C-alpha positions in Angstrom: 0.0 0.0 0.0 1.1 3.6 -0.8 1.5 6.0 1.9 0.5 9.0 -0.6 -0.9 8.9 -4.0 -0.6 12.2 -6.0 -3.0 12.6 -8.8 -1.5 14.9 -11.5 2.1 15.9 -12.3 1.8 19.6 -13.3 3.9 22.1 -11.2 1.6 21.6 -8.1 1.7 17.8 -8.2 5.6 18.0 -8.8 6.1 20.2 -6.0 4.0 18.0 -3.7 6.2 15.1 -4.8 9.4 17.0 -4.3 8.4 18.1 -0.8 7.1 14.5 0.3 10.2 12.9 -1.2 12.2 14.4 1.6 10.4 11.9 3.9 10.6 8.1 4.1 7.2 7.7 2.6 6.0 5.4 -0.1 4.7 8.0 -2.6 3.5 7.6 -6.3 2.3 10.1 -8.9 -0.4 9.1 -11.3 -0.4 11.4 -14.4 -2.9 11.2 -17.1 -0.6 12.4 -20.0 2.5 10.7 -21.3 4.8 13.4 -19.7 4.9 15.7 -16.7 4.1 19.4 -17.0 2.2 18.6 -20.2 -1.0 20.7 -19.7 -1.5 24.0 -17.9 2.1 24.1 -16.6 3.6 24.0 -20.1 1.3 26.8 -21.5 1.1 29.9 -19.2 2.8 33.2 -18.9 5.8 31.9 -17.0 5.6 34.6 -14.3 6.3 34.2 -10.6 4.0 36.9 -9.4 5.0 39.3 -6.4 1.8 38.9 -4.6 0.0 42.1 -4.5 -3.0 41.1 -6.4 -4.7 38.5 -4.1 -7.0 39.8 -1.4 -5.4 40.0 2.0 -6.3 37.1 4.2 -6.8 34.5 1.4 -4.8 31.5 0.9 -3.7 32.9 -2.5 -2.2 36.0 -0.7 -0.3 34.0 1.9 0.9 31.2 -0.4 1.9 33.4 -3.2 4.4 35.5 -1.3 5.8 32.5 0.4 5.9 30.5 -2.8 7.8 33.0 -4.8 10.4 33.2 -2.2 10.7 29.4 -2.2 10.8 29.1 -5.9 13.9 31.4 -6.1 15.7 29.0 -3.7 14.4 26.0 -5.6 15.4 27.3 -9.1 18.9 27.9 -7.8 19.3 24.5 -6.2 17.8 22.6 -9.2 19.5 24.6 -12.0 16.2 26.0 -13.4 16.2 29.2 -15.6 14.9 32.0 -13.5 15.4 35.8 -13.5 14.1 38.3 -10.9 13.2 41.0 -13.3 10.4 42.7 -11.2 7.0 43.8 -12.6 5.2 47.0 -13.3 1.3 47.3 -13.2 0.5 50.3 -15.4 -2.2 52.9 -14.9 -3.1 53.8 -18.5 -5.2 56.8 -17.5 -5.5 58.9 -14.3 -8.8 57.0 -13.6 -6.8 54.0 -12.9 -4.5 55.4 -10.3 -6.8 54.5 -7.4 -6.6 50.9 -8.5 -2.8 51.0 -8.3 -3.3 52.4 -4.8 -5.6 49.4 -3.9 -3.0 46.9 -5.2 -0.3 48.7 -3.3 -2.2 48.5 0.0 -2.9 44.7 -0.9 0.9 44.2 -1.3 1.8 45.9 2.0 -0.9 43.7 3.8 0.5 40.5 2.1 4.1 41.3 2.9 5.4 41.9 -0.6 8.9 43.2 -0.3 10.0 46.5 -1.8 6.8 47.4 -3.4 6.3 51.0 -4.4 4.2 53.4 -6.5 5.9 55.3 -9.4 5.0 58.4 -11.2 4.5 58.5 -15.0 8.1 59.8 -15.4 9.7 57.2 -13.2 7.8 54.6 -15.1 8.9 55.6 -18.4 12.4 56.1 -17.2 12.4 52.3 -16.4 10.7 51.3 -19.6 11.2 54.0 -22.4 9.0 51.9 -24.7 5.8 52.3 -22.8 2.7 54.0 -24.1 2.8 57.8 -23.6 -0.7 57.3 -21.9 1.1 55.8 -18.9 -0.1 57.8 -15.9 1.9 55.9 -13.2 2.7 52.2 -12.2 3.0 49.9 -9.3 6.6 48.4 -9.2 7.2 45.0 -7.5 10.9 44.0 -7.6 10.4 40.4 -6.4 8.5 39.4 -9.3 10.4 37.0 -11.6 10.2 35.0 -14.8 11.0 31.3 -14.9 11.0 28.3 -17.3 7.8 26.7 -15.9 7.9 23.2 -17.5 11.7 23.0 -16.4 10.6 24.0 -13.0 8.1 21.2 -12.5 10.3 18.7 -14.4 13.3 19.4 -12.1 11.2 18.9 -8.8 9.8 15.7 -10.2 13.1 14.5 -11.3 14.5 14.9 -7.9 11.5 13.3 -6.3 11.8 10.3 -8.6 15.7 10.2 -7.8 14.7 10.0 -4.1 12.2 7.1 -4.5 8.8 8.6 -5.6 7.3 6.5 -8.3 6.0 8.1 -11.4 3.2 6.5 -13.5 2.6 8.3 -16.7 -0.5 7.6 -19.1 -2.3 6.7 -15.9 -5.4 8.6 -15.5 -7.4 7.8 -12.2 -10.8 6.8 -13.3 -12.3 5.6 -9.9 -11.9 6.4 -6.2 -13.4 4.3 -3.5 -12.9 4.7 0.3 -11.5 1.6 2.1 -10.9 0.7 5.8 -7.4 1.8 5.6 -7.5 4.7 3.1 -8.3 4.8 -0.6 -8.5 2.6 -3.6 -7.7 4.2 -7.0 -8.6 2.7 -10.3 -5.8 3.1 -12.8 -5.1 1.5 -16.3 -2.8 -0.9 -14.5 -5.2 -2.0 -11.8 -6.5 -0.9 -8.4 -3.8 0.9 -6.2 -4.5 1.4 -2.5 -3.1 4.5 -0.7 -3.5 5.9 2.9 -3.7 9.5 1.6 -4.5 11.0 -1.7 -3.5 14.3 -3.0 -5.8 15.8 -5.7 -3.5 17.9 -8.0 -5.4 17.2 -11.1 -5.6 20.8 -12.6 -8.7 21.4 -14.7 -10.0 18.0 -13.7 -9.6 18.5 -9.9 -13.4 19.0 -9.4 -14.2 15.7 -11.2 -11.5 13.9 -9.2 -12.8 15.4 -5.9 -16.3 14.3 -6.8 -15.3 10.6 -7.1 -14.2 10.7 -3.4 -16.4 13.3 -1.7 -19.7 15.4 -2.1 -19.4 18.2 -4.6 -17.7 21.2 -3.3 -16.3 23.4 -5.9 -16.6 23.7 -9.8 -13.7 24.5 -12.1 -14.3 26.4 -15.2 -11.4 25.8 -17.7 -10.4 29.1 -19.2 -8.3 29.5 -22.3 -5.6 32.1 -22.6 -4.0 32.6 -26.0 -0.4 33.9 -26.5 2.2 35.2 -28.9 5.8 34.1 -28.4 7.9 36.6 -30.4 11.5 36.1 -31.8 14.5 37.0 -29.7 14.7 40.1 -31.9 11.9 41.4 -29.7 13.3 39.9 -26.5 14.6 43.2 -25.1 11.5 45.2 -26.0 10.8 45.5 -22.2 13.0 44.7 -19.2 10.2 44.1 -16.8 7.0 42.1 -16.7 4.5 44.6 -17.9 0.8 44.3 -16.6 -2.2 46.4 -17.2 -4.8 47.0 -14.3 -6.4 43.6 -13.6 -10.2 43.2 -14.2 -12.8 40.5 -13.6 -11.1 38.3 -16.3 -7.8 38.2 -14.4 -4.5 40.0 -14.7 -5.1 41.0 -18.2 -2.8 41.0 -21.2 0.9 41.2 -20.1 4.1 41.8 -22.1 7.2 40.2 -20.7 10.7 38.9 -21.5 11.3 35.2 -21.2 14.3 33.4 -19.6 15.1 32.0 -23.0 15.4 35.6 -24.4 12.1 35.9 -26.3 9.1 38.2 -25.7 5.7 36.7 -24.5 2.4 38.6 -24.9 -1.0 37.4 -23.6 -3.3 36.0 -22.4 -6.9 36.6 -23.0 -9.6 34.8 -21.0 -12.2 32.7 -22.6 -14.2 29.9 -20.9 -13.8 26.6 -22.6 -15.0 23.0 -22.3 -12.1 20.8 -21.2 -8.5 21.2 -22.4 -9.3 23.1 -25.4 -6.1 24.8 -26.6 -7.1 26.0 -30.0 -5.8 29.4 -30.9 -8.5 31.8 -32.6 -8.1 34.7 -34.9 -10.4 36.8 -32.6 -8.5 35.8 -29.4 -5.1 36.8 -30.9 -6.5 40.0 -32.4 -7.7 40.9 -28.8 -4.3 40.0 -27.4 -2.3 42.0 -29.9 -4.6 45.1 -29.6 -4.6 45.1 -25.8 -0.7 44.6 -25.6 -0.3 47.7 -27.8 -2.1 49.7 -25.2 0.9 49.1 -23.0 3.8 48.8 -25.4 2.7 50.4 -28.8 5.7 49.4 -30.9 5.7 45.5 -30.4 6.4 43.9 -33.9 4.0 41.1 -33.9 5.3 40.0 -37.4 8.3 38.5 -35.4 5.9 36.0 -33.9 7.6 32.6 -34.0 4.7 30.6 -32.3 1.1 31.2 -31.1 -0.1 28.8 -28.3 -2.9 28.6 -25.8 -3.2 27.2 -22.4 -6.1 26.4 -20.1 -6.2 27.4 -16.5 -8.4 26.2 -13.6 -10.7 29.0 -12.7 -12.6 27.9 -9.7 -15.9 29.3 -8.3 -14.7 29.7 -4.7 -12.6 32.6 -5.6 -9.7 31.1 -3.8 -7.3 28.1 -3.8 -9.2 25.0 -2.6 -6.6 23.3 -0.2 -7.3 20.8 2.6 -8.9 17.5 3.3 -12.3 17.2 1.6 -15.3 17.2 3.9 -16.3 13.8 4.9 -13.2 12.3 3.3 -10.3 12.1 5.7 -7.1 11.6 4.0 -8.3 13.0 0.8 -6.4 16.3 0.2 -7.4 18.8 -2.5 -5.0 21.1 -4.1 -7.4 22.6 -6.6 -8.4 25.8 -8.4 -4.7 26.5 -9.1 -5.2 29.4 -11.4 -2.8 32.3 -11.2 -0.8 32.6 -8.9 -0.7 28.8 -8.9 2.8 28.7 -10.6 4.1 31.2 -8.0 2.5 29.4 -5.1 3.3 25.8 -5.9 6.1 25.1 -3.5 4.2 26.7 -0.6 1.1 24.8 -1.6 3.0 21.6 -1.4 4.2 22.4 2.3 0.4 22.5 3.1 0.3 18.7 2.4 3.1 18.2 4.9 1.2 20.3 7.4 -1.8 18.1 7.1 0.3 14.9 7.5 1.8 16.4 10.6 -1.7 17.2 12.0 -2.5 13.5 11.7 0.8 12.6 13.6 1.7 10.7 10.4 5.0 12.3 9.2 8.2 10.6 10.0 11.5 12.3 10.4 13.2 13.7 7.2 15.7 11.4 5.3 19.3 11.8 6.3 20.5 10.5 2.9 18.4 12.8 0.7 20.0 13.5 -2.7 19.0 17.1 -3.6 20.3 19.4 -6.3 20.4 19.1 -10.1 22.6 20.4 -12.8 22.0 20.6 -16.6 24.6 21.1 -19.4 23.8 24.3 -21.5 26.5 24.1 -24.0 26.1 27.5 -25.7 26.5 29.1 -22.2 29.8 27.6 -21.5 33.1 29.3 -21.9 35.3 28.0 -24.7 37.6 26.1 -22.7 34.9 24.3 -21.0 33.2 23.5 -24.4 36.4 22.1 -25.6 36.7 19.9 -22.4 33.2 18.6 -22.9 33.7 17.7 -26.6 36.9 15.9 -25.8 35.0 13.8 -23.2 31.9 13.3 -25.4 32.0 14.3 -29.1 28.3 14.4 -29.2 28.5 17.9 -27.5 30.4 19.1 -30.6 27.5 18.3 -32.9 24.9 21.1 -33.0 21.4 19.8 -33.9 19.2 22.8 -33.2 20.8 25.7 -34.9 18.2 28.3 -33.8 19.1 27.7 -30.0 22.5 26.0 -30.5 21.6 22.8 -28.8 24.0 19.9 -29.3 23.4 16.2 -29.7 24.9 15.6 -26.4 22.2 17.8 -24.7 19.5 15.9 -26.6 20.8 12.5 -25.5 21.0 13.9 -21.9 17.3 14.7 -22.1 16.6 11.0 -23.3 18.5 9.6 -20.1 17.4 11.7 -17.2 15.3 10.3 -14.2 12.2 11.2 -16.2 13.5 10.7 -19.8 11.9 12.4 -22.7 9.9 10.1 -25.0 8.6 12.7 -27.5 9.9 15.5 -29.7 8.1 18.0 -27.5 9.4 16.2 -24.4 13.0 16.9 -25.6 12.1 20.4 -26.4 10.9 21.0 -22.8 14.1 19.5 -21.3 16.8 21.1 -23.4 15.2 23.7 -25.8 15.8 21.9 -29.0 13.1 23.2 -31.3 12.2 26.2 -29.2 13.7 28.8 -31.6 12.8 30.8 -34.6 12.1 27.8 -36.9 10.2 25.9 -34.1 11.8 22.5 -35.1 11.5 22.7 -38.8 15.2 21.9 -39.2 16.2 19.9 -36.2 12.8 17.9 -35.7 13.7 15.1 -38.0 17.1 14.7 -36.3 15.5 14.7 -32.9 13.1 12.1 -34.1 15.9 9.9 -35.3 17.6 10.2 -31.9 14.6 9.2 -30.1 14.0 6.3 -32.4 17.6 5.1 -32.0 17.9 5.7 -28.2 14.6 4.1 -27.4 14.9 1.2 -30.0 11.5 2.0 -31.5 10.2 2.5 -35.1 10.4 6.1 -36.2 6.7 5.6 -37.1 6.1 5.3 -33.3 7.7 8.6 -32.3 5.3 11.2 -31.1 5.4 14.9 -31.3 3.7 15.2 -27.9 0.6 13.7 -26.5 -0.7 10.2 -27.3 -1.7 9.9 -31.0 0.4 12.7 -32.1 2.5 10.6 -34.5 4.9 12.5 -36.7 5.2 9.9 -39.5 2.6 7.9 -41.0 2.9 5.0 -43.4 0.3 4.0 -46.0 0.8 0.4 -46.8 -0.2 -0.8 -50.4 -2.8 -3.6 -50.1 -2.4 -6.4 -52.6 -4.6 -5.9 -55.7 -5.1 -2.1 -54.9 -4.2 0.3 -57.7 -2.6 3.6 -56.1 -1.5 5.0 -59.5 
């Protein structure tokens, strides 16, 4: 029997696994997709919010500020791309200045460090490319940008290294209470666990309802984005927000840790994991963004994408044991600032187990830390040494991002190895550049096929069914001329 079963391995599930892996517990993750961080976590704004937006006294307010501080430490320890660039919330008219004051007061109440209000002149001095309509801004220096999928993957990898089991392509389709805990129905059979952690993202309400009376409803909400080439990557130096409204934090413009510019999102309720991009949605995003930063060159877009976030009807994170279901722990409604709060949310699970008197002492042999080779960032002498040890690092496969064969092979041999082309992309950035895999994709496919010993026809782009190559076999007696 498991001690803890975690349902879902986005950033919240990964953080819970990482936190619990510090204890001698038999923990397992059950992820419906064929890779970690393959839903909301891979398609969001990649912002670690400072914490001025949530209403004081809410779980969001407390866990955001705690989580963003923890994230800085974790990213340094696990070699995750991170940059504390700070954020600016703009008032685009004098009428919006009182809203900045309200956010400032929230920030003070929530304990956001270094927050201050800026005049229009101070704001434009920090960001000369902003709209002349700017009347002032709220500056939060603790806000940061991160690689969200690498963040989740790093925590999950270290958790697996320290004994956590990871079951991919394993949706939980049934949950039953037992005398000693819970029985989960999975594709490989029934699994029993003393505790269950529900980190199922946009499906968290459905997972909850299998175990306890209905308590909350999640409305999946799609946000569409532009990812712009590195030629636009220095357009702004900070995360640029507009005053938030009932639809969320609004359309932002921000640098990325990889040197691009990200613009988005809108907010549109959808059914399920509907990540289609629409002409209307992208037109709204570009028009809204130009209100903040008028000179963005959207012709430099290298990719449009959409992500679906878990808006919940409670107005706050749903965290804790479900009513009438002891041992079933919800970590639900993880909309923004879910990414920012994830490591602090994970510590809530530990507190619950402590409250039951069911948490052993931490491991004395825990193997923390993680490093990754980023060939293009190394000094010449280090590159030469690396190539001498392994010539694969001397063969550049992804020319846009200067990613070598050695780095791709590393991605195929980690604690949680990539099995798809996008899985490689998320681990080492191959295919993330201007051509979006147009040149390196076939070579990555070949490396996956060779390393895994599978037919090239069976290599996937990403999720199940996304085969890159198809073969039409000629049936005997059929004329294909």
